[in-house]
C-alpha positions, 0 to 999 in steps of 0.5 A: 500500500505504501507503493500506492501512496507514493504513486499518488504523490508522484502523479501530482509532482509529474503533473506540476513539473512535466509536460503531460498534455496529450499533444493533440486537439480535443476538437472543440476548436473546430466549432465556433459559438454563434455570437449575436451582436443583438442578443436581445437580453441584458447581462443581468438576465444571465443565470448560470445556476445548474442542478447536478446530482440533486445539488444546485451549482452557481455555475455549470463548473466542476473542479475535476478529480485529481488526487488523494491518499497522502498528506499533500493531497489532503491539503490540496483537497481541502483547499480545492473543496473550500474554494468550491464551497465559496464559489458554488461549484462542484468538486470531484475527489481523486481515486479512493481505492487507497482509502478503502484499503488503508484506513489512515488514508481516508483523512485525505479525502474528507473535506465535507467540514470545509465544504458543507453544501458543495457538490462532492463526488467520490471516485473509484476505478471501476476495474477495482470491482474485479480486484476484490472491492465490494459494493459495501466498500464503495458505500463506505467510501461514499459515506466516509467522504460525505459525497453526494455522488460517485464517479466510477472511472475507466482508465484501461490505457493508463493501467496498461502503461502502468507497471503492474497495472490492474488490467483485468477489465473482463465482464466489468459492465455487469458489475458496474450495473449491479453496483449502480443498482446497489448504491444510494447515491447517483453513480456517474462513469468517467474516463480519465482522458482517453474519451468515451466512444460509441460502443462504450457509451451504448454499454453505459446507457444500459446501466442505471447511472445518473450520467457520464463525464466524457473526459476526451483526448485533448488535455492531460494524458495519464498514459504520459503521466505514467511514462514520466513517473516510471522513466526508469522502466524503458518499456513502460515509458516508451509505451506511455509516450507513444500511445498517450494521444490514443482515444476519442477527442473531447468534442467527438466524445461529448457528441456521442455521449449526448446522442446516446444518453439524451436524458442523462447528465453529460459532463464535458472534460478533456483539455478545457482550459478557457471559458470559450472551450467551456462555452463551446462544450455547453453549446455542443450539449454538455450539462456542465464542464470540468477541468483539473490541471488549471486548479491543481496549478492554482492551488499549488501556487497560491492555495485556496485564494488562487483557486477562487480567483481562477473559478471566478474568472471562468464564471465571469467569462462564461456569463459574458459568453452567455450574454453575447450568444443571447442565452440566459441559462446554460441550457439555452446555449445548446445548439448555439454553435457552428462547425468551422470548415477548412477555410476557417469559416463557420457553416450556417 
């Protein structure tokens, strides 16, 4: 278990110190928001309030899953959660496997005291259901973190690159289905940066889940994070670098998830770095957006106050984008986007 805790610490260090982006576009730049010179609304009319998993957010924004399991992660999580509480956005914890297997690690995931009303997601790798984790274990993780919902994350590429990774994904869908039935909180399924394609989306649509987070290719590549982390293992490192950009680009993954699951929550992540990225994702059908790396860098550089500043900047710019697109609410942004052709012009 000490290896897991060390790995979690190394993940943070690599993300902060190395270039770990996938190196390819997520496809959001191929779309252009439909600007209205005559929006016929006032800026004061814009209301970004959004409901996710029974909680009301002041804006459709979630601080994406990052870390947990060691003391530095615990400090980061508390500052991130406190900032989410102050700004009225969501917060997703990192993988809680270490907390299930080692009781003393649970403290690094416990943030409810600093975020009493915030939307909080617990998190667990779905593949752990094939390695002895039970529904009772997951329920305990949810209870002890005080989470409102849980993300089951899918990460076959990362696990395959990681030395001694957990790569038995056999017959996992039925187990995920059974777990979602058994839990008393909403269950979401997310990728970690390689995207959800049509085949997977159709499998997920058959499960009693509340929604998905597409997490497409275009942002942090966890295969490349592993490659940087295990640099002394030449084969693993080479595989992570060579395969780090494989998967479904963010825009494509978002569109597939929305088409396949029209009535469930779709959260878009995967390289969203600007308010324009976020607005475009909302226009393409996302109910909310998430990102992690900008907040990780902010909390590392300036703690809670720096995170609050980043959140407030995103929200301010999102309000302006809604205004100039003539949308008073995030749901009205849907469809207010055009594809850009090869000449750089937006199609009608």
